[in-house]
C-alpha positions in Angstrom: 14.4 18.4 -14.3 16.8 16.1 -12.3 16.5 12.5 -11.4 15.0 13.2 -7.8 12.7 15.4 -9.2 11.7 13.1 -11.8 11.2 10.1 -9.6 8.9 12.5 -7.2 7.0 13.4 -10.0 6.4 9.7 -10.8 5.8 8.9 -7.1 3.0 11.8 -7.2 1.3 10.0 -10.0 1.4 6.4 -8.7 0.5 6.9 -5.1 -2.8 8.2 -5.7 -3.6 4.9 -7.1 -2.1 2.6 -4.7 -3.7 4.6 -2.1 -7.3 4.4 -3.6 -7.3 0.7 -4.2 -6.0 0.0 -0.7 -8.9 2.0 0.8 -11.4 0.0 -1.8 -9.8 -3.3 -0.5 -10.2 -2.1 3.1 -13.7 -1.3 2.4 -14.2 -4.6 1.1 -12.7 -6.4 4.1 -15.0 -4.0 6.4 -18.1 -5.6 4.4 -16.7 -9.2 4.9 -16.1 -8.8 8.6 -18.0 -11.7 9.7 -16.1 -14.4 8.4 -12.6 -15.3 7.1 -11.2 -12.3 4.9 -10.5 -13.2 1.2 -6.7 -14.2 0.9 -6.7 -12.7 -2.8 -7.7 -9.2 -1.0 -5.2 -9.2 1.7 -2.4 -10.2 -1.0 -3.5 -7.4 -3.4 -3.5 -5.0 -0.1 0.0 -6.6 0.7 1.6 -5.9 -2.5 0.0 -2.6 -3.0 1.5 -1.3 0.6 4.9 -3.1 -0.5 5.1 -1.1 -4.0 4.1 2.1 -2.1 7.0 1.7 0.2 9.5 1.0 -2.1 8.2 4.0 -4.6 8.4 6.1 -1.3 11.8 5.0 -0.6 13.0 5.9 -4.1 11.2 9.4 -3.5 13.0 10.0 -0.5 9.9 10.1 1.8 10.8 8.0 5.0 7.5 9.0 6.6 5.6 7.9 3.8 7.8 4.5 3.7 7.3 3.8 7.4 3.6 4.0 7.0 3.5 1.7 3.9 5.5 -0.7 6.0 3.0 -0.5 8.7 0.2 -1.2 6.2 2.2 -4.1 4.8 2.8 -5.6 8.1 -1.3 -5.3 9.0 -2.2 -7.0 5.5 0.4 -9.9 6.5 -1.0 -10.4 10.1 -4.4 -10.7 9.0 -3.6 -12.9 6.1 -1.6 -15.1 8.5 -4.1 -15.5 10.9 
């Protein structure tokens, strides 16, 4: 197995956890939609998206990298409101 295959295999293991965590964080934010969103939830989402973005870049997956970048920006915008 060459390095690209190893990186892609690691990405396949890692992305599932990040996506599941962001899905859970979004569900929490949806439940809390009446007030200020908890900063720790937004920060956690931003970090997960950022990590996913870097992993996608390393794995050579530009569409996933772009999607993760967009998610990171969304978490930042909501946090900075």
